[in-house]
C-alpha positions, 0 to 999 in steps of 0.5 A: 934876675937881680938878687939884690933889692937895690931900691931898699938901699937907696939905689935907683933902678931903671924899672922904677925911674924916669929922667926929667929934663927941665928947661934946657931951652934956647933963650935960657941956656946961654946965660947958664954958668958952666953951660958946656959941662951942663949940656955935655952931661944932660946929653949923656943922660938923654943918650943913656936913657935911649940905650936902656929904654928909660922914659924921658920927660922934657919940660919947657917954660913958655916964651923961652924958646924950644929945647936945644936941638942937640937934646931933642934930636936924641928924643924922637917923638917926645913932645915937651910939657909946656908950662908957666909954673916954676914947679913942673907939678903945677902943670896938669900935663906934666903931672898926668904924664908922670902919673901915667908912667907909674914910676917912683923915682924922678931923676931931674936934670936941667935949669935953673937949679934954684928955681924950676929944678928946686921947686919941682924936686922939693914938691915931689919929695913926699910922693917920690924918691927924687934924685937931682943930677948935680953936674947936669943942672945949673943956674945963671950964677954958681952961687944960686946953684950951690944954695939950691943943691944944699937946700934940696939935700936938706929937703930930702932930695938925693944928689947924684952925678951923671956917672953915679946915675948911669952906673947905678942904672946899669948895675953891671959891666957884662951887658951890651948896654954897658958896652954902648955906654962906655962911648958916652963916658970916655 
């Protein structure tokens, strides 16, 4: 049992978190800045979620194709929440899935940072602790991504990196989960 109350100090814990992968879709992904790094980090997060049993929600925007097969192959049985709204919470399907999970921390990754990720994050701030994984999100232009991250931070969103999220959720190095995760990091 943990002797430290991590959440009281802004640290995230598995039992209160959900990973939300936004619009990593076939028609949109090729236009992203630094897309190789983006995909690498989203895949790390998704694989890590599988190691520790972290719930994952995937969203898709209508008419942008399927979520990349590399991601979906790691998420057996997960059906994306398909929507037309930029803010994921505009979708009743997405909103009800989040409510059913009863998690307080949203860990957001995906695209585009300045549209769907930002609108979802900023909307969620009053009700959730929101962490945007800065190196696992992108936009068509680096400038839009930069402005989005600044605006989200000003709006109360916590910016994290892939490794920050992974190590906060792991908490210590003496576990099988840590040993399995090392393969993702190295």
